[in-house]
PQR file with spaces between the fields and no chain letter, atoms N, CA, C, O and H, PARSE charges and radii, in Angstrom:
ATOM       1  N    MET     1      15.824    3.419  -16.788 -0.4000 1.5000
ATOM       2  CA   MET     1      15.549    2.408  -15.790 -0.0000 2.0000
ATOM       3  C    MET     1      16.402    2.681  -14.558  0.5500 1.7000
ATOM       4  O    MET     1      17.631    2.689  -14.626 -0.5500 1.4000
ATOM       5  N    LYS     2      15.755    2.898  -13.471 -0.4000 1.5000
ATOM       6  CA   LYS     2      16.444    3.114  -12.206 -0.0000 2.0000
ATOM       7  C    LYS     2      16.615    1.766  -11.515  0.5500 1.7000
ATOM       8  O    LYS     2      15.672    0.978  -11.441 -0.5500 1.4000
ATOM       9  H    LYS     2      14.756    2.892  -13.416  0.4000 1.0000
ATOM      10  N    ALA     3      17.810    1.502  -11.011 -0.4000 1.5000
ATOM      11  CA   ALA     3      18.085    0.227  -10.340 -0.0000 2.0000
ATOM      12  C    ALA     3      17.176    0.070   -9.122  0.5500 1.7000
ATOM      13  O    ALA     3      17.063    0.981   -8.302 -0.5500 1.4000
ATOM      14  H    ALA     3      18.577    2.142  -11.070  0.4000 1.0000
ATOM      15  N    ASN     4      16.533   -1.085   -9.010 -0.4000 1.5000
ATOM      16  CA   ASN     4      15.673   -1.352   -7.859 -0.0000 2.0000
ATOM      17  C    ASN     4      15.922   -2.737   -7.265  0.5500 1.7000
ATOM      18  O    ASN     4      15.115   -3.228   -6.476 -0.5500 1.4000
ATOM      19  H    ASN     4      16.625   -1.825   -9.677  0.4000 1.0000
ATOM      20  N    VAL     5      17.047   -3.372   -7.645 -0.4000 1.5000
ATOM      21  CA   VAL     5      17.404   -4.690   -7.126 -0.0000 2.0000
ATOM      22  C    VAL     5      18.709   -4.539   -6.348  0.5500 1.7000
ATOM      23  O    VAL     5      19.730   -4.145   -6.912 -0.5500 1.4000
ATOM      24  H    VAL     5      17.702   -2.973   -8.286  0.4000 1.0000
ATOM      25  N    GLY     6      18.676   -4.849   -5.070 -0.4000 1.5000
ATOM      26  CA   GLY     6      19.843   -4.719   -4.204 -0.0000 2.0000
ATOM      27  C    GLY     6      20.858   -5.833   -4.403  0.5500 1.7000
ATOM      28  O    GLY     6      20.648   -6.745   -5.202 -0.5500 1.4000
ATOM      29  H    GLY     6      17.847   -5.169   -4.612  0.4000 1.0000
ATOM      30  N    THR     7      21.958   -5.749   -3.671 -0.4000 1.5000
ATOM      31  CA   THR     7      23.078   -6.667   -3.843 -0.0000 2.0000
ATOM      32  C    THR     7      22.716   -8.113   -3.522  0.5500 1.7000
ATOM      33  O    THR     7      22.955   -8.996   -4.347 -0.5500 1.4000
ATOM      34  H    THR     7      22.129   -5.008   -3.022  0.4000 1.0000
ATOM      35  N    LEU     8      22.155   -8.376   -2.364 -0.4000 1.5000
ATOM      36  CA   LEU     8      21.794   -9.746   -1.998 -0.0000 2.0000
ATOM      37  C    LEU     8      20.729  -10.297   -2.943  0.5500 1.7000
ATOM      38  O    LEU     8      20.813  -11.441   -3.389 -0.5500 1.4000
ATOM      39  H    LEU     8      21.962   -7.659   -1.695  0.4000 1.0000
ATOM      40  N    ASP     9      19.743   -9.482   -3.237 -0.4000 1.5000
ATOM      41  CA   ASP     9      18.684   -9.868   -4.171 -0.0000 2.0000
ATOM      42  C    ASP     9      19.286  -10.186   -5.536  0.5500 1.7000
ATOM      43  O    ASP     9      18.886  -11.155   -6.183 -0.5500 1.4000
ATOM      44  H    ASP     9      19.674   -8.553   -2.875  0.4000 1.0000
ATOM      45  N    ARG    10      20.226   -9.390   -5.967 -0.4000 1.5000
ATOM      46  CA   ARG    10      20.890   -9.584   -7.258 -0.0000 2.0000
ATOM      47  C    ARG    10      21.653  -10.913   -7.299  0.5500 1.7000
ATOM      48  O    ARG    10      21.550  -11.662   -8.271 -0.5500 1.4000
ATOM      49  H    ARG    10      20.551   -8.603   -5.442  0.4000 1.0000
ATOM      50  N    ILE    11      22.410  -11.197   -6.253 -0.4000 1.5000
ATOM      51  CA   ILE    11      23.184  -12.439   -6.188 -0.0000 2.0000
ATOM      52  C    ILE    11      22.265  -13.653   -6.231  0.5500 1.7000
ATOM      53  O    ILE    11      22.540  -14.623   -6.936 -0.5500 1.4000
ATOM      54  H    ILE    11      22.494  -10.588   -5.464  0.4000 1.0000
ATOM      55  N    LEU    12      21.175  -13.595   -5.474 -0.4000 1.5000
ATOM      56  CA   LEU    12      20.232  -14.715   -5.446 -0.0000 2.0000
ATOM      57  C    LEU    12      19.542  -14.919   -6.789  0.5500 1.7000
ATOM      58  O    LEU    12      19.329  -16.055   -7.215 -0.5500 1.4000
ATOM      59  H    LEU    12      20.952  -12.806   -4.901  0.4000 1.0000
ATOM      60  N    ARG    13      19.196  -13.830   -7.452 -0.4000 1.5000
ATOM      61  CA   ARG    13      18.552  -13.931   -8.767 -0.0000 2.0000
ATOM      62  C    ARG    13      19.493  -14.545   -9.796  0.5500 1.7000
ATOM      63  O    ARG    13      19.098  -15.425  -10.562 -0.5500 1.4000
ATOM      64  H    ARG    13      19.369  -12.907   -7.106  0.4000 1.0000
ATOM      65  N    ILE    14      20.741  -14.077   -9.811 -0.4000 1.5000
ATOM      66  CA   ILE    14      21.713  -14.592  -10.776 -0.0000 2.0000
ATOM      67  C    ILE    14      21.975  -16.076  -10.520  0.5500 1.7000
ATOM      68  O    ILE    14      22.021  -16.870  -11.459 -0.5500 1.4000
ATOM      69  H    ILE    14      21.062  -13.362   -9.189  0.4000 1.0000
ATOM      70  N    ALA    15      22.147  -16.448   -9.252 -0.4000 1.5000
ATOM      71  CA   ALA    15      22.405  -17.854   -8.918 -0.0000 2.0000
ATOM      72  C    ALA    15      21.217  -18.739   -9.306  0.5500 1.7000
ATOM      73  O    ALA    15      21.400  -19.799   -9.904 -0.5500 1.4000
ATOM      74  H    ALA    15      22.110  -15.802   -8.489  0.4000 1.0000
ATOM      75  N    ALA    16      20.016  -18.310   -8.969 -0.4000 1.5000
ATOM      76  CA   ALA    16      18.825  -19.099   -9.300 -0.0000 2.0000
ATOM      77  C    ALA    16      18.649  -19.220  -10.812  0.5500 1.7000
ATOM      78  O    ALA    16      18.302  -20.287  -11.317 -0.5500 1.4000
ATOM      79  H    ALA    16      19.867  -17.449   -8.483  0.4000 1.0000
ATOM      80  N    GLY    17      18.886  -18.139  -11.520 -0.4000 1.5000
ATOM      81  CA   GLY    17      18.773  -18.170  -12.969 -0.0000 2.0000
ATOM      82  C    GLY    17      19.771  -19.120  -13.601  0.5500 1.7000
ATOM      83  O    GLY    17      19.415  -19.887  -14.496 -0.5500 1.4000
ATOM      84  H    GLY    17      19.168  -17.272  -11.109  0.4000 1.0000
ATOM      85  N    LEU    18      21.017  -19.081  -13.146 -0.4000 1.5000
ATOM      86  CA   LEU    18      22.043  -19.965  -13.696 -0.0000 2.0000
ATOM      87  C    LEU    18      21.747  -21.430  -13.396  0.5500 1.7000
ATOM      88  O    LEU    18      21.954  -22.298  -14.244 -0.5500 1.4000
ATOM      89  H    LEU    18      21.306  -18.459  -12.419  0.4000 1.0000
ATOM      90  N    VAL    19      21.262  -21.699  -12.188 -0.4000 1.5000
ATOM      91  CA   VAL    19      20.925  -23.082  -11.821 -0.0000 2.0000
ATOM      92  C    VAL    19      19.787  -23.606  -12.693  0.5500 1.7000
ATOM      93  O    VAL    19      19.858  -24.725  -13.201 -0.5500 1.4000
ATOM      94  H    VAL    19      21.094  -20.994  -11.499  0.4000 1.0000
ATOM      95  N    LEU    20      18.739  -22.804  -12.866 -0.4000 1.5000
ATOM      96  CA   LEU    20      17.614  -23.239  -13.692 -0.0000 2.0000
ATOM      97  C    LEU    20      18.034  -23.470  -15.142  0.5500 1.7000
ATOM      98  O    LEU    20      17.618  -24.449  -15.762 -0.5500 1.4000
ATOM      99  H    LEU    20      18.681  -21.895  -12.452  0.4000 1.0000
ATOM     100  N    ILE    21      18.852  -22.577  -15.680 -0.4000 1.5000
ATOM     101  CA   ILE    21      19.306  -22.734  -17.063 -0.0000 2.0000
ATOM     102  C    ILE    21      20.179  -23.978  -17.196  0.5500 1.7000
ATOM     103  O    ILE    21      20.058  -24.718  -18.172 -0.5500 1.4000
ATOM     104  H    ILE    21      19.190  -21.782  -15.177  0.4000 1.0000
ATOM     105  N    ALA    22      21.059  -24.212  -16.221 -0.4000 1.5000
ATOM     106  CA   ALA    22      21.918  -25.406  -16.267 -0.0000 2.0000
ATOM     107  C    ALA    22      21.093  -26.686  -16.183  0.5500 1.7000
ATOM     108  O    ALA    22      21.373  -27.656  -16.887 -0.5500 1.4000
ATOM     109  H    ALA    22      21.157  -23.611  -15.428  0.4000 1.0000
ATOM     110  N    LEU    23      20.082  -26.689  -15.327 -0.4000 1.5000
ATOM     111  CA   LEU    23      19.220  -27.870  -15.212 -0.0000 2.0000
ATOM     112  C    LEU    23      18.434  -28.114  -16.495  0.5500 1.7000
ATOM     113  O    LEU    23      18.230  -29.260  -16.893 -0.5500 1.4000
ATOM     114  H    LEU    23      19.855  -25.900  -14.755  0.4000 1.0000
ATOM     115  N    ALA    24      17.998  -27.047  -17.136 -0.4000 1.5000
ATOM     116  CA   ALA    24      17.269  -27.196  -18.395 -0.0000 2.0000
ATOM     117  C    ALA    24      18.200  -27.675  -19.508  0.5500 1.7000
ATOM     118  O    ALA    24      17.809  -28.498  -20.336 -0.5500 1.4000
ATOM     119  H    ALA    24      18.164  -26.116  -16.813  0.4000 1.0000
ATOM     120  N    ALA    25      19.424  -27.163  -19.527 -0.4000 1.5000
ATOM     121  CA   ALA    25      20.381  -27.539  -20.565 -0.0000 2.0000
ATOM     122  C    ALA    25      20.799  -29.009  -20.456  0.5500 1.7000
ATOM     123  O    ALA    25      21.072  -29.658  -21.465 -0.5500 1.4000
ATOM     124  H    ALA    25      19.742  -26.495  -18.854  0.4000 1.0000
ATOM     125  N    THR    26      20.844  -29.523  -19.238 -0.4000 1.5000
ATOM     126  CA   THR    26      21.235  -30.918  -19.050 -0.0000 2.0000
ATOM     127  C    THR    26      20.054  -31.878  -19.153  0.5500 1.7000
ATOM     128  O    THR    26      20.241  -33.094  -19.138 -0.5500 1.4000
ATOM     129  H    THR    26      20.622  -28.995  -18.418  0.4000 1.0000
ATOM     130  N    GLY    27      18.841  -31.339  -19.255 -0.4000 1.5000
ATOM     131  CA   GLY    27      17.666  -32.180  -19.395 -0.0000 2.0000
ATOM     132  C    GLY    27      17.106  -32.676  -18.077  0.5500 1.7000
ATOM     133  O    GLY    27      16.226  -33.538  -18.067 -0.5500 1.4000
ATOM     134  H    GLY    27      18.689  -30.351  -19.267  0.4000 1.0000
ATOM     135  N    THR    28      17.596  -32.152  -16.968 -0.4000 1.5000
ATOM     136  CA   THR    28      17.108  -32.568  -15.652 -0.0000 2.0000
ATOM     137  C    THR    28      15.677  -32.100  -15.418  0.5500 1.7000
ATOM     138  O    THR    28      14.862  -32.822  -14.843 -0.5500 1.4000
ATOM     139  H    THR    28      18.310  -31.453  -16.976  0.4000 1.0000
ATOM     140  N    VAL    29      15.383  -30.889  -15.868 -0.4000 1.5000
ATOM     141  CA   VAL    29      14.027  -30.354  -15.767 -0.0000 2.0000
ATOM     142  C    VAL    29      13.525  -30.101  -17.180  0.5500 1.7000
ATOM     143  O    VAL    29      14.289  -30.168  -18.143 -0.5500 1.4000
ATOM     144  H    VAL    29      16.045  -30.303  -16.335  0.4000 1.0000
ATOM     145  N    GLY    30      12.268  -29.817  -17.291 -0.4000 1.5000
ATOM     146  CA   GLY    30      11.672  -29.590  -18.607 -0.0000 2.0000
ATOM     147  C    GLY    30      11.988  -28.212  -19.163  0.5500 1.7000
ATOM     148  O    GLY    30      12.933  -27.543  -18.745 -0.5500 1.4000
ATOM     149  H    GLY    30      11.648  -29.762  -16.509  0.4000 1.0000
ATOM     150  N    TRP    31      11.163  -27.817  -20.117 -0.4000 1.5000
ATOM     151  CA   TRP    31      11.363  -26.545  -20.805 -0.0000 2.0000
ATOM     152  C    TRP    31      11.255  -25.346  -19.852  0.5500 1.7000
ATOM     153  O    TRP    31      11.842  -24.294  -20.104 -0.5500 1.4000
ATOM     154  H    TRP    31      10.395  -28.361  -20.456  0.4000 1.0000
ATOM     155  N    TRP    32      10.513  -25.509  -18.772 -0.4000 1.5000
ATOM     156  CA   TRP    32      10.300  -24.383  -17.855 -0.0000 2.0000
ATOM     157  C    TRP    32      11.597  -23.929  -17.188  0.5500 1.7000
ATOM     158  O    TRP    32      11.657  -22.821  -16.655 -0.5500 1.4000
ATOM     159  H    TRP    32      10.036  -26.364  -18.567  0.4000 1.0000
ATOM     160  N    GLY    33      12.617  -24.751  -17.208 -0.4000 1.5000
ATOM     161  CA   GLY    33      13.905  -24.345  -16.652 -0.0000 2.0000
ATOM     162  C    GLY    33      14.527  -23.172  -17.392  0.5500 1.7000
ATOM     163  O    GLY    33      15.327  -22.422  -16.834 -0.5500 1.4000
ATOM     164  H    GLY    33      12.569  -25.651  -17.642  0.4000 1.0000
ATOM     165  N    TRP    34      14.147  -23.025  -18.663 -0.4000 1.5000
ATOM     166  CA   TRP    34      14.662  -21.893  -19.440 -0.0000 2.0000
ATOM     167  C    TRP    34      14.078  -20.568  -18.970  0.5500 1.7000
ATOM     168  O    TRP    34      14.550  -19.506  -19.373 -0.5500 1.4000
ATOM     169  H    TRP    34      13.497  -23.635  -19.116  0.4000 1.0000
ATOM     170  N    LEU    35      13.065  -20.621  -18.130 -0.4000 1.5000
ATOM     171  CA   LEU    35      12.544  -19.386  -17.535 -0.0000 2.0000
ATOM     172  C    LEU    35      13.555  -18.760  -16.581  0.5500 1.7000
ATOM     173  O    LEU    35      13.352  -17.642  -16.107 -0.5500 1.4000
ATOM     174  H    LEU    35      12.682  -21.484  -17.802  0.4000 1.0000
ATOM     175  N    GLY    36      14.631  -19.466  -16.302 -0.4000 1.5000
ATOM     176  CA   GLY    36      15.714  -18.917  -15.497 -0.0000 2.0000
ATOM     177  C    GLY    36      16.376  -17.721  -16.143  0.5500 1.7000
ATOM     178  O    GLY    36      17.138  -17.003  -15.495 -0.5500 1.4000
ATOM     179  H    GLY    36      14.796  -20.374  -16.687  0.4000 1.0000
ATOM     180  N    VAL    37      16.093  -17.501  -17.416 -0.4000 1.5000
ATOM     181  CA   VAL    37      16.613  -16.325  -18.117 -0.0000 2.0000
ATOM     182  C    VAL    37      16.055  -15.045  -17.482  0.5500 1.7000
ATOM     183  O    VAL    37      16.737  -14.021  -17.444 -0.5500 1.4000
ATOM     184  H    VAL    37      15.474  -18.084  -17.943  0.4000 1.0000
ATOM     185  N    VAL    38      14.831  -15.106  -16.992 -0.4000 1.5000
ATOM     186  CA   VAL    38      14.189  -13.923  -16.408 -0.0000 2.0000
ATOM     187  C    VAL    38      14.902  -13.468  -15.133  0.5500 1.7000
ATOM     188  O    VAL    38      15.298  -12.305  -15.065 -0.5500 1.4000
ATOM     189  H    VAL    38      14.277  -15.938  -17.023  0.4000 1.0000
ATOM     190  N    PRO    39      15.090  -14.323  -14.116 -0.5600 1.5000
ATOM     191  CA   PRO    39      15.816  -13.842  -12.938  0.2800 2.0000
ATOM     192  C    PRO    39      17.271  -13.499  -13.254  0.5500 1.7000
ATOM     193  O    PRO    39      17.838  -12.598  -12.637 -0.5500 1.4000
ATOM     194  N    LEU    40      17.878  -14.202  -14.203 -0.4000 1.5000
ATOM     195  CA   LEU    40      19.246  -13.885  -14.597 -0.0000 2.0000
ATOM     196  C    LEU    40      19.314  -12.477  -15.181  0.5500 1.7000
ATOM     197  O    LEU    40      20.194  -11.699  -14.812 -0.5500 1.4000
ATOM     198  H    LEU    40      17.417  -14.934  -14.705  0.4000 1.0000
ATOM     199  N    ALA    41      18.410  -12.147  -16.074 -0.4000 1.5000
ATOM     200  CA   ALA    41      18.400  -10.815  -16.693 -0.0000 2.0000
ATOM     201  C    ALA    41      18.103   -9.721  -15.680  0.5500 1.7000
ATOM     202  O    ALA    41      18.746   -8.672  -15.699 -0.5500 1.4000
ATOM     203  H    ALA    41      17.695  -12.779  -16.373  0.4000 1.0000
ATOM     204  N    THR    42      17.133   -9.952  -14.791 -0.4000 1.5000
ATOM     205  CA   THR    42      16.811   -8.921  -13.800 -0.0000 2.0000
ATOM     206  C    THR    42      17.962   -8.733  -12.819  0.5500 1.7000
ATOM     207  O    THR    42      18.170   -7.629  -12.316 -0.5500 1.4000
ATOM     208  H    THR    42      16.610  -10.804  -14.775  0.4000 1.0000
ATOM     209  N    GLY    43      18.705   -9.791  -12.546 -0.4000 1.5000
ATOM     210  CA   GLY    43      19.872   -9.658  -11.678 -0.0000 2.0000
ATOM     211  C    GLY    43      21.017   -8.931  -12.357  0.5500 1.7000
ATOM     212  O    GLY    43      21.692   -8.113  -11.732 -0.5500 1.4000
ATOM     213  H    GLY    43      18.535  -10.688  -12.955  0.4000 1.0000
ATOM     214  N    LEU    44      21.240   -9.219  -13.629 -0.4000 1.5000
ATOM     215  CA   LEU    44      22.327   -8.567  -14.358 -0.0000 2.0000
ATOM     216  C    LEU    44      22.045   -7.087  -14.602  0.5500 1.7000
ATOM     217  O    LEU    44      22.950   -6.258  -14.505 -0.5500 1.4000
ATOM     218  H    LEU    44      20.692   -9.883  -14.137  0.4000 1.0000
ATOM     219  N    PHE    45      20.797   -6.752  -14.918 -0.4000 1.5000
ATOM     220  CA   PHE    45      20.450   -5.361  -15.209 -0.0000 2.0000
ATOM     221  C    PHE    45      20.053   -4.561  -13.960  0.5500 1.7000
ATOM     222  O    PHE    45      19.856   -3.348  -14.035 -0.5500 1.4000
ATOM     223  H    PHE    45      20.062   -7.426  -14.997  0.4000 1.0000
ATOM     224  N    ARG    46      19.938   -5.244  -12.813 -0.4000 1.5000
ATOM     225  CA   ARG    46      19.564   -4.607  -11.540 -0.0000 2.0000
ATOM     226  C    ARG    46      18.230   -3.880  -11.616  0.5500 1.7000
ATOM     227  O    ARG    46      18.013   -2.895  -10.910 -0.5500 1.4000
ATOM     228  H    ARG    46      20.099   -6.229  -12.752  0.4000 1.0000
ATOM     229  N    PHE    47      17.342   -4.361  -12.465 -0.4000 1.5000
ATOM     230  CA   PHE    47      16.030   -3.745  -12.623 -0.0000 2.0000
ATOM     231  C    PHE    47      14.977   -4.824  -12.768  0.5500 1.7000
ATOM     232  O    PHE    47      15.112   -5.729  -13.591 -0.5500 1.4000
ATOM     233  H    PHE    47      17.518   -5.161  -13.039  0.4000 1.0000
ATOM     234  N    CYS    48      13.929   -4.727  -11.968 -0.4000 1.5000
ATOM     235  CA   CYS    48      12.830   -5.687  -12.024 -0.0000 2.0000
ATOM     236  C    CYS    48      11.527   -4.910  -12.276  0.5500 1.7000
ATOM     237  O    CYS    48      11.109   -4.118  -11.431 -0.5500 1.4000
ATOM     238  H    CYS    48      13.819   -3.991  -11.300  0.4000 1.0000
ATOM     239  N    PRO    49      10.890   -5.130  -13.423 -0.5600 1.5000
ATOM     240  CA   PRO    49       9.644   -4.431  -13.716  0.2800 2.0000
ATOM     241  C    PRO    49       8.540   -4.711  -12.694  0.5500 1.7000
ATOM     242  O    PRO    49       7.736   -3.827  -12.396 -0.5500 1.4000
ATOM     243  N    ALA    50       8.494   -5.920  -12.160 -0.4000 1.5000
ATOM     244  CA   ALA    50       7.478   -6.245  -11.155 -0.0000 2.0000
ATOM     245  C    ALA    50       7.688   -5.420   -9.885  0.5500 1.7000
ATOM     246  O    ALA    50       6.720   -4.989   -9.258 -0.5500 1.4000
ATOM     247  H    ALA    50       9.146   -6.638  -12.401  0.4000 1.0000
ATOM     248  N    TYR    51       8.943   -5.200   -9.506 -0.4000 1.5000
ATOM     249  CA   TYR    51       9.228   -4.366   -8.338 -0.0000 2.0000
ATOM     250  C    TYR    51       8.712   -2.946   -8.554  0.5500 1.7000
ATOM     251  O    TYR    51       8.198   -2.324   -7.625 -0.5500 1.4000
ATOM     252  H    TYR    51       9.729   -5.551  -10.015  0.4000 1.0000
ATOM     253  N    THR    52       8.845   -2.434   -9.774 -0.4000 1.5000
ATOM     254  CA   THR    52       8.360   -1.091  -10.073 -0.0000 2.0000
ATOM     255  C    THR    52       6.848   -1.024   -9.909  0.5500 1.7000
ATOM     256  O    THR    52       6.325   -0.078   -9.321 -0.5500 1.4000
ATOM     257  H    THR    52       9.262   -2.940  -10.529  0.4000 1.0000
ATOM     258  N    LEU    53       6.148   -2.023  -10.427 -0.4000 1.5000
ATOM     259  CA   LEU    53       4.686   -2.042  -10.320 -0.0000 2.0000
ATOM     260  C    LEU    53       4.220   -2.164   -8.873  0.5500 1.7000
ATOM     261  O    LEU    53       3.200   -1.589   -8.494 -0.5500 1.4000
ATOM     262  H    LEU    53       6.573   -2.792  -10.905  0.4000 1.0000
ATOM     263  N    LEU    54       4.971   -2.916   -8.068 -0.4000 1.5000
ATOM     264  CA   LEU    54       4.583   -3.134   -6.672 -0.0000 2.0000
ATOM     265  C    LEU    54       5.166   -2.094   -5.716  0.5500 1.7000
ATOM     266  O    LEU    54       4.836   -2.092   -4.530 -0.5500 1.4000
ATOM     267  H    LEU    54       5.799   -3.383   -8.376  0.4000 1.0000
ATOM     268  N    GLY    55       6.023   -1.221   -6.217 -0.4000 1.5000
ATOM     269  CA   GLY    55       6.618   -0.180   -5.383 -0.0000 2.0000
ATOM     270  C    GLY    55       7.696   -0.701   -4.453  0.5500 1.7000
ATOM     271  O    GLY    55       7.921   -0.125   -3.388 -0.5500 1.4000
ATOM     272  H    GLY    55       6.291   -1.223   -7.181  0.4000 1.0000
ATOM     273  N    ILE    56       8.368   -1.777   -4.831 -0.4000 1.5000
ATOM     274  CA   ILE    56       9.420   -2.378   -4.008 -0.0000 2.0000
ATOM     275  C    ILE    56      10.771   -1.914   -4.509  0.5500 1.7000
ATOM     276  O    ILE    56      10.978   -1.776   -5.714 -0.5500 1.4000
ATOM     277  H    ILE    56       8.186   -2.245   -5.696  0.4000 1.0000
ATOM     278  N    ASN    57      11.689   -1.674   -3.589 -0.4000 1.5000
ATOM     279  CA   ASN    57      13.050   -1.290   -3.948 -0.0000 2.0000
ATOM     280  C    ASN    57      13.994   -1.878   -2.910  0.5500 1.7000
ATOM     281  O    ASN    57      13.947   -1.493   -1.742 -0.5500 1.4000
ATOM     282  H    ASN    57      11.520   -1.786   -2.610  0.4000 1.0000
ATOM     283  N    THR    58      14.855   -2.812   -3.327 -0.4000 1.5000
ATOM     284  CA   THR    58      15.783   -3.429   -2.386 -0.0000 2.0000
ATOM     285  C    THR    58      17.170   -2.814   -2.464  0.5500 1.7000
ATOM     286  O    THR    58      18.088   -3.264   -1.780 -0.5500 1.4000
ATOM     287  H    THR    58      14.893   -3.125   -4.276  0.4000 1.0000
ATOM     288  N    CYS    59      17.331   -1.783   -3.296 -0.4000 1.5000
ATOM     289  CA   CYS    59      18.607   -1.078   -3.383 -0.0000 2.0000
ATOM     290  C    CYS    59      18.755   -0.157   -2.178  0.5500 1.7000
ATOM     291  O    CYS    59      17.796    0.492   -1.760 -0.5500 1.4000
ATOM     292  H    CYS    59      16.585   -1.416   -3.852  0.4000 1.0000
ATOM     293  N    PRO    60      19.970   -0.104   -1.620 -0.5600 1.5000
ATOM     294  CA   PRO    60      20.171    0.843   -0.526  0.2800 2.0000
ATOM     295  C    PRO    60      20.142    2.273   -1.069  0.5500 1.7000
ATOM     296  O    PRO    60      20.451    2.514   -2.236 -0.5500 1.4000
ATOM     297  N    LEU    61      19.773    3.196   -0.219 -0.4000 1.5000
ATOM     298  CA   LEU    61      19.738    4.611   -0.633 -0.0000 2.0000
ATOM     299  C    LEU    61      21.146    5.118   -0.864  0.5500 1.7000
ATOM     300  O    LEU    61      22.047    4.872   -0.062 -0.5500 1.4000
ATOM     301  H    LEU    61      19.522    3.000    0.729  0.4000 1.0000
ATOM     302  N    LYS    62      21.331    5.836   -1.978 -0.4000 1.5000
ATOM     303  CA   LYS    62      22.641    6.424   -2.258 -0.0000 2.0000
ATOM     304  C    LYS    62      22.719    7.771   -1.577  0.5500 1.7000
ATOM     305  O    LYS    62      21.781    8.566   -1.623 -0.5500 1.4000
ATOM     306  H    LYS    62      20.599    6.036   -2.629  0.4000 1.0000
ATOM     307  N    GLN    63      23.865    8.017   -0.939 -0.4000 1.5000
ATOM     308  CA   GLN    63      24.024    9.283   -0.202 -0.0000 2.0000
ATOM     309  C    GLN    63      24.864   10.252   -1.007  0.5500 1.7000
ATOM     310  O    GLN    63      25.113   11.372   -0.560 -0.5500 1.4000
ATOM     311  H    GLN    63      24.627    7.371   -0.902  0.4000 1.0000
């Protein structure tokens, strides 16, 4: 797996994932809040399968 999630994208994914999981754990939102695991995982692993399918890469080029 080649990294295709850049730094800003990674930070936003991790933050959104943690917020959704916290809201689901406290009962503020329904079961769908547990879907925050997906952006959390893609942010932690720096790889998004959807980006690969769409040909998107937010990682800066390594020199």
